[in-house]
C-alpha positions as CSV (number, residue, x, y, z in Angstrom):
1,M,13.8,-16.6,13.9
2,K,10.5,-17.0,12.1
3,K,10.8,-16.9,8.4
4,N,10.2,-13.4,7.1
5,L,6.7,-13.0,5.7
6,F,7.5,-10.2,3.3
7,F,9.9,-11.4,0.6
8,T,13.2,-10.5,2.3
9,A,15.0,-13.5,1.0
10,L,17.8,-11.1,-0.1
11,L,19.9,-10.8,3.1
12,L,20.5,-7.4,4.6
13,P,24.1,-6.2,4.3
14,M,26.1,-6.9,7.4
15,M,26.3,-3.1,8.2
16,M,22.6,-3.0,8.6
17,M,22.2,-6.0,11.0
18,Q,22.1,-3.6,14.0
19,S,19.1,-1.8,12.8
20,Y,16.6,-0.8,15.5
21,A,13.8,-3.2,14.5
22,Q,16.2,-6.1,14.9
23,S,17.7,-5.1,18.2
24,G,15.2,-2.8,19.9
25,K,12.6,-3.7,22.5
26,A,9.0,-4.1,21.6
27,D,6.2,-2.2,23.2
28,K,4.6,-5.1,25.1
29,A,1.3,-3.3,25.4
30,L,1.2,-2.7,21.7
31,L,2.0,-6.3,21.0
32,A,-1.0,-7.3,23.1
33,K,-3.1,-4.7,21.4
34,A,-2.0,-6.0,18.0
35,D,-3.1,-9.5,18.9
36,A,-6.4,-8.3,20.2
37,T,-6.9,-6.2,17.1
38,L,-6.0,-9.1,14.7
39,Q,-8.5,-11.3,16.5
40,F,-11.1,-8.6,16.2
41,A,-10.2,-8.3,12.5
42,A,-10.7,-12.1,12.0
43,R,-14.1,-11.9,13.7
44,Q,-15.1,-8.9,11.6
45,Y,-14.1,-10.6,8.3
46,K,-15.9,-13.7,9.3
47,L,-19.0,-11.5,9.3
48,M,-18.1,-10.0,6.0
49,M,-17.9,-13.5,4.5
50,Q,-21.5,-14.1,5.5
51,H,-22.8,-10.7,4.2
52,L,-20.9,-10.3,1.0
53,P,-22.6,-11.4,-2.2
54,D,-20.8,-14.2,-4.0
55,S,-20.0,-12.3,-7.3
56,V,-18.4,-9.1,-6.0
57,L,-15.6,-7.7,-3.8
58,P,-16.0,-5.2,-0.9
59,R,-15.0,-1.7,-1.6
60,T,-16.4,0.9,0.9
61,T,-19.5,2.2,2.5
62,N,-22.0,4.7,1.0
63,A,-21.6,7.8,3.1
64,Q,-25.2,8.8,2.5
65,D,-27.1,5.7,3.5
66,G,-24.5,3.5,5.1
67,S,-24.9,0.6,2.6
68,L,-22.1,-1.6,1.4
69,I,-20.5,-0.6,-1.9
70,T,-18.9,-3.4,-3.8
71,S,-16.9,-3.8,-7.0
72,K,-16.3,-6.1,-9.9
73,S,-13.0,-7.6,-10.5
74,N,-11.7,-4.9,-12.8
75,W,-11.9,-2.2,-10.1
76,W,-8.5,-1.3,-8.8
77,T,-9.2,-2.4,-5.2
78,S,-10.4,-5.9,-6.1
79,G,-7.3,-7.7,-4.8
80,F,-7.3,-6.2,-1.3
81,Y,-10.1,-8.3,0.3
82,P,-8.7,-11.7,-0.8
83,G,-5.2,-10.4,0.2
84,T,-6.4,-9.5,3.7
85,N,-8.0,-13.0,4.0
86,W,-4.6,-14.5,3.2
87,F,-3.1,-12.4,6.0
88,L,-5.8,-13.5,8.4
89,Y,-5.4,-17.2,7.4
90,E,-1.7,-16.9,8.1
91,Y,-2.4,-15.4,11.5
92,T,-5.2,-17.7,12.6
93,K,-4.5,-20.8,10.6
94,D,-8.3,-21.0,10.1
95,P,-9.0,-22.6,6.8
96,A,-12.1,-20.5,6.4
97,F,-9.9,-17.5,5.5
98,K,-8.0,-19.5,2.9
99,A,-11.2,-20.7,1.3
100,E,-12.6,-17.2,1.2
101,A,-9.5,-15.8,-0.3
102,Q,-9.5,-18.5,-3.0
103,K,-13.2,-18.0,-3.7
104,R,-12.7,-14.2,-4.3
105,M,-9.5,-14.8,-6.3
106,A,-11.4,-16.9,-8.7
107,L,-13.3,-13.7,-9.6
108,V,-10.1,-11.6,-10.0
109,Q,-8.0,-14.2,-11.8
110,K,-9.1,-13.1,-15.3
111,E,-7.6,-9.7,-14.7
112,Q,-4.1,-11.1,-15.3
113,Y,-4.8,-10.4,-19.0
114,N,-5.9,-6.8,-18.4
115,T,-3.6,-4.4,-20.2
116,H,-5.8,-1.3,-19.6
117,T,-4.8,-0.6,-16.0
118,H,-1.6,0.2,-14.1
119,D,-3.1,-1.3,-11.0
120,L,-2.3,-5.0,-11.6
121,G,0.1,-4.9,-8.7
122,F,-2.7,-4.0,-6.3
123,M,-5.2,-6.3,-8.1
124,M,-3.0,-9.3,-8.6
125,Y,0.1,-9.2,-6.4
126,C,-1.8,-8.5,-3.1
127,P,-3.9,-11.7,-3.4
128,F,-1.8,-14.0,-5.6
129,G,1.5,-12.8,-4.3
130,N,0.5,-13.7,-0.7
131,A,-1.1,-16.9,-2.0
132,W,2.2,-17.9,-3.7
133,R,4.3,-16.9,-0.7
134,I,2.2,-19.0,1.7
135,T,1.4,-22.1,-0.5
136,K,4.0,-22.1,-3.2
137,D,1.3,-23.4,-5.6
138,P,2.7,-23.0,-9.1
139,A,-0.7,-22.0,-10.4
140,Y,-0.4,-18.7,-8.5
141,K,3.1,-18.1,-9.9
142,A,1.8,-18.6,-13.5
143,V,-1.0,-16.0,-12.9
144,L,1.5,-13.5,-11.5
145,L,3.9,-13.9,-14.4
146,T,1.1,-13.3,-16.9
147,S,0.1,-10.2,-14.8
148,A,3.6,-8.9,-14.9
149,R,3.7,-9.3,-18.7
150,S,0.4,-7.5,-19.0
151,L,1.6,-4.6,-16.8
152,S,4.8,-4.3,-18.8
153,T,2.8,-3.5,-22.0
154,R,2.0,-0.1,-20.5
155,F,5.7,0.9,-20.3
156,N,6.9,3.6,-22.6
157,P,10.7,3.6,-22.9
158,T,10.8,7.2,-24.2
159,V,9.0,8.4,-21.1
160,G,10.6,5.9,-18.9
161,C,7.4,5.1,-17.1
162,I,4.3,2.9,-17.0
163,R,1.2,4.8,-18.1
164,S,-1.4,5.1,-15.3
165,W,-4.6,6.1,-17.0
166,D,-6.2,5.8,-20.4
167,H,-9.0,8.2,-19.7
168,G,-9.4,12.0,-19.7
169,T,-7.4,14.5,-21.7
170,W,-4.0,13.5,-20.4
171,K,-1.2,12.8,-22.8
172,F,0.7,10.2,-20.7
173,P,-0.3,10.5,-17.1
174,V,1.8,8.9,-14.3
175,I,0.5,8.9,-10.7
176,I,2.6,8.4,-7.6
177,D,0.4,5.5,-6.7
178,N,2.0,3.6,-9.5
179,M,5.1,3.0,-7.4
180,M,3.2,0.4,-5.5
181,N,2.7,-1.7,-8.6
182,L,6.4,-2.2,-9.2
183,E,6.7,-4.9,-6.7
184,L,5.0,-7.3,-9.1
185,L,7.7,-6.6,-11.7
186,N,10.6,-7.1,-9.3
187,W,9.1,-10.4,-8.1
188,A,8.7,-11.5,-11.8
189,T,12.4,-11.0,-12.4
190,R,13.4,-13.0,-9.3
191,E,11.1,-15.8,-10.2
192,S,11.5,-15.9,-14.0
193,G,15.1,-14.7,-14.4
194,D,13.9,-12.3,-17.0
195,K,15.6,-9.0,-16.2
196,K,13.3,-6.9,-18.3
197,F,10.7,-6.7,-15.5
198,E,13.0,-5.2,-12.9
199,E,14.5,-3.0,-15.6
200,I,11.1,-1.5,-16.2
201,A,10.5,-1.1,-12.5
202,R,13.8,0.6,-11.9
203,T,13.4,2.9,-14.9
204,H,9.9,3.9,-13.7
205,A,11.1,4.5,-10.1
206,N,14.1,6.6,-11.4
207,T,11.9,8.7,-13.7
208,T,9.4,9.2,-10.9
209,M,12.1,10.2,-8.5
210,K,13.3,12.8,-11.0
211,H,10.0,14.4,-11.9
212,H,7.4,13.7,-9.1
213,F,9.2,15.3,-6.1
214,R,9.8,18.9,-5.1
215,P,13.0,19.8,-3.1
216,D,11.2,19.2,0.2
217,S,10.2,15.7,-1.0
218,R,6.5,16.4,-1.3
219,S,5.1,14.6,-4.2
220,Y,3.0,15.7,-7.1
221,H,0.0,13.4,-7.6
222,V,0.1,13.3,-11.4
223,V,2.9,14.1,-13.8
224,D,1.7,14.2,-17.4
225,Y,4.4,13.4,-20.0
226,D,4.6,13.9,-23.8
227,P,4.7,10.3,-25.0
228,A,6.7,11.2,-28.1
229,T,9.5,13.1,-26.4
230,G,9.3,12.1,-22.7
231,A,9.2,15.8,-21.7
232,V,7.1,16.7,-18.7
233,H,3.9,18.3,-20.0
234,E,2.4,19.4,-16.6
235,R,2.3,18.5,-12.9
236,K,-1.2,18.3,-11.4
237,T,-3.3,16.7,-8.7
238,H,-6.4,14.6,-9.1
239,Q,-7.2,13.6,-5.5
240,G,-5.2,16.2,-3.5
241,A,-6.3,19.6,-2.3
242,A,-4.3,21.5,-5.0
243,D,-1.6,20.9,-7.6
244,S,0.9,22.3,-5.1
245,S,-0.3,20.4,-2.1
246,A,1.0,17.2,-0.5
247,W,-1.8,14.6,-0.7
248,S,-1.2,12.4,2.3
249,R,-1.9,9.0,0.7
250,G,0.3,10.0,-2.2
251,Q,3.2,10.6,0.2
252,A,2.4,7.2,1.8
253,W,2.5,5.5,-1.6
254,G,5.9,7.1,-2.3
255,L,7.3,6.1,1.0
256,Y,6.1,2.5,0.7
257,G,7.1,2.2,-2.9
258,Y,10.7,3.4,-2.5
259,T,11.2,1.4,0.7
260,M,10.1,-1.7,-1.3
261,M,12.4,-0.7,-4.2
262,Y,15.3,-0.6,-1.9
263,R,14.4,-4.0,-0.4
264,D,14.3,-5.5,-3.8
265,T,17.3,-3.9,-5.4
266,R,19.6,-2.6,-2.6
267,D,20.0,0.6,-4.6
268,K,20.8,3.2,-2.0
269,A,19.2,6.0,-4.0
270,Y,15.8,4.4,-3.2
271,L,16.6,4.1,0.5
272,D,17.6,7.8,0.5
273,Q,14.4,8.7,-1.3
274,A,12.3,6.8,1.2
275,R,14.1,8.5,4.1
276,H,13.5,11.9,2.6
277,I,9.7,11.2,2.2
278,A,9.5,9.8,5.7
279,D,11.2,12.9,7.1
280,F,8.8,15.1,5.2
281,I,5.8,13.2,6.7
282,L,7.1,13.1,10.3
283,N,8.4,16.7,10.3
284,N,5.3,18.2,8.7
285,P,3.9,21.0,10.9
286,H,0.4,19.8,9.9
287,M,0.9,16.3,11.1
288,P,-1.6,15.7,14.0
289,A,-0.4,14.6,17.4
290,D,-1.7,11.1,17.0
291,L,0.1,10.7,13.6
292,V,-3.0,9.9,11.6
293,P,-2.7,12.5,8.8
294,Y,-5.2,14.9,7.4
295,W,-6.3,13.8,4.0
296,D,-3.9,16.4,2.6
297,F,-1.1,17.9,4.5
298,D,-2.2,21.3,3.1
299,A,-5.9,20.7,3.3
300,P,-8.2,23.7,3.8
301,G,-9.6,23.8,7.3
302,I,-6.8,22.3,9.3
303,P,-7.1,21.4,12.2
304,N,-10.7,20.5,11.4
305,A,-10.0,18.8,8.1
306,L,-10.8,15.1,7.7
307,R,-8.2,12.5,8.5
308,D,-7.2,9.7,6.1
309,V,-6.8,6.4,8.0
310,S,-5.7,4.7,4.8
311,A,-2.7,7.0,4.6
312,A,-1.8,6.2,8.2
313,A,-2.0,2.4,7.6
314,V,0.2,2.5,4.5
315,T,2.7,4.8,6.2
316,A,2.9,2.7,9.4
317,S,3.6,-0.4,7.4
318,A,6.3,1.3,5.3
319,L,7.9,2.9,8.4
320,L,8.2,-0.4,10.1
321,E,10.2,-1.8,7.2
322,L,12.2,1.4,6.6
323,S,13.4,1.3,10.2
324,R,15.1,-2.0,9.4
325,Y,17.3,-0.4,6.7
326,T,18.5,2.6,8.6
327,K,21.0,3.3,11.3
328,R,20.0,2.9,15.0
329,A,18.8,6.4,15.9
330,E,17.0,7.0,12.6
331,G,15.5,3.6,12.6
332,K,14.3,4.0,16.2
333,R,12.6,7.2,15.1
334,Y,10.7,5.5,12.3
335,W,9.9,2.5,14.4
336,N,8.5,4.7,17.2
337,A,6.4,6.7,14.8
338,A,4.9,3.5,13.4
339,E,4.1,2.3,16.9
340,K,2.3,5.6,17.6
341,M,0.3,5.3,14.4
342,L,-0.7,1.7,15.2
343,N,-1.7,2.6,18.7
344,S,-3.9,5.4,17.3
345,L,-5.4,3.1,14.6
346,C,-6.1,0.4,17.3
347,S,-8.1,3.0,19.4
348,P,-11.8,3.5,19.4
349,A,-11.3,6.7,17.4
350,Y,-10.5,4.7,14.2
351,L,-11.2,1.1,14.9
352,A,-14.8,-0.1,14.2
353,K,-17.1,-1.7,16.6
354,E,-17.7,-5.4,16.0
355,G,-20.6,-6.1,13.7
356,E,-20.6,-2.5,12.5
357,N,-19.0,-0.5,9.7
358,N,-20.2,-3.0,7.1
359,D,-17.7,-5.4,8.6
360,F,-14.6,-3.3,7.6
361,I,-11.9,-3.0,10.3
362,L,-11.1,0.7,10.2
363,M,-13.2,3.8,9.9
364,H,-12.5,7.4,8.6
365,S,-10.6,7.0,5.4
366,V,-10.8,9.5,2.4
367,G,-10.8,8.2,-1.1
368,S,-11.1,11.4,-3.2
369,L,-12.5,14.4,-1.5
370,P,-12.3,16.7,-4.6
371,H,-14.7,14.3,-6.3
372,K,-16.8,13.7,-3.2
373,S,-16.1,10.0,-3.5
374,E,-15.5,7.7,-0.6
375,V,-15.2,10.5,2.0
376,D,-14.9,9.6,5.7
377,V,-15.7,6.0,5.1
378,P,-14.0,2.6,5.5
379,L,-11.8,1.5,2.5
380,T,-10.8,-2.0,1.7
381,Y,-7.1,-1.1,1.2
382,A,-6.9,0.7,4.6
383,D,-7.8,-2.7,6.1
384,Y,-5.2,-4.5,4.0
385,Y,-2.2,-2.3,5.0
386,F,-3.4,-2.1,8.6
387,V,-3.4,-5.9,8.9
388,E,-0.1,-6.0,7.1
389,A,1.4,-3.5,9.5
390,L,0.1,-5.4,12.6
391,L,1.7,-8.6,11.3
392,R,4.9,-6.9,10.5
393,Y,5.0,-5.4,14.0
394,K,4.4,-8.8,15.6
395,Q,7.1,-10.4,13.5
396,W,9.8,-7.7,13.7
397,A,9.5,-6.5,17.3
398,K,12.0,-8.0,19.7
């Protein structure tokens, strides 16, 4: 069997070897569609290479005039474009994608010393983690270990979390998105032998599990803590429809994050949490028939509310992995849902036309509707997790 692309060097327990994704039958039509879509993605990103200025990273499209919006290296999405290029290099073996990834990583590399953001997992692990996995170049390992040390400086042991933001009037804000950055810390413990990184990740995940989720497993976006006592100060939203709503990408971050934490630690509490979040998403009465969620599960105006393709891409990738860790019937349900999401995302409703969409792959994501920012536009991270999900499907389908 082809070597696992996604850091599953830790073998699954024997009781899980009969999971659906390892023994179930693939949808041959979707496999063909995945190949066609990945080939399209490669052509689209070849165009992006030509059009993108040398000193910046692609971020999104201006909804007003259709122009490309880019970012500098310190923006939280800076690592996704080089990360996607590593995926496309792995798929195509075309050295142009490797060269483009390395070119853009040279812009991002200095962020390994950035202690003013919680997003170093996104910024550094997506490009440099894939680069290390594929090439085993020790230079990439060194960058990642420095990044992990920088991220660790934001951990407050009294709160039990990594601080998310330094701006605004928050006391010690922690957002559900932060679950995604813990993978860098788990990796750092495996590679360095220093247990402090994984201990921080576990503590953060445990604190988040305790305070971020309501009984039905819907997540708050932001929990603000008192940094002196660790007590919860307030629970709010920043990008969702309301403090009490279920912001769809937040649910996706939680699902992916706890699935990853189970993969890395084999702690069943994380598996159970991922299952609960998945069930909330899939059982939600406001989930559309094509399984591409509204930008918030409680958004005003449903069924005419905007969809968030980025939430679907993250969720599909997470469900594919979660299906591998659960019993046959449950795993099949998650796998089938991911297949339906991917079929939808590969359709003309969400997939861009070649040479359009500022060379992004997917259309119709929502960044932050309350701030009227990145609304109904392509997003670089939607592309990243979509390509990851397609590659996972091709690898894990039987």
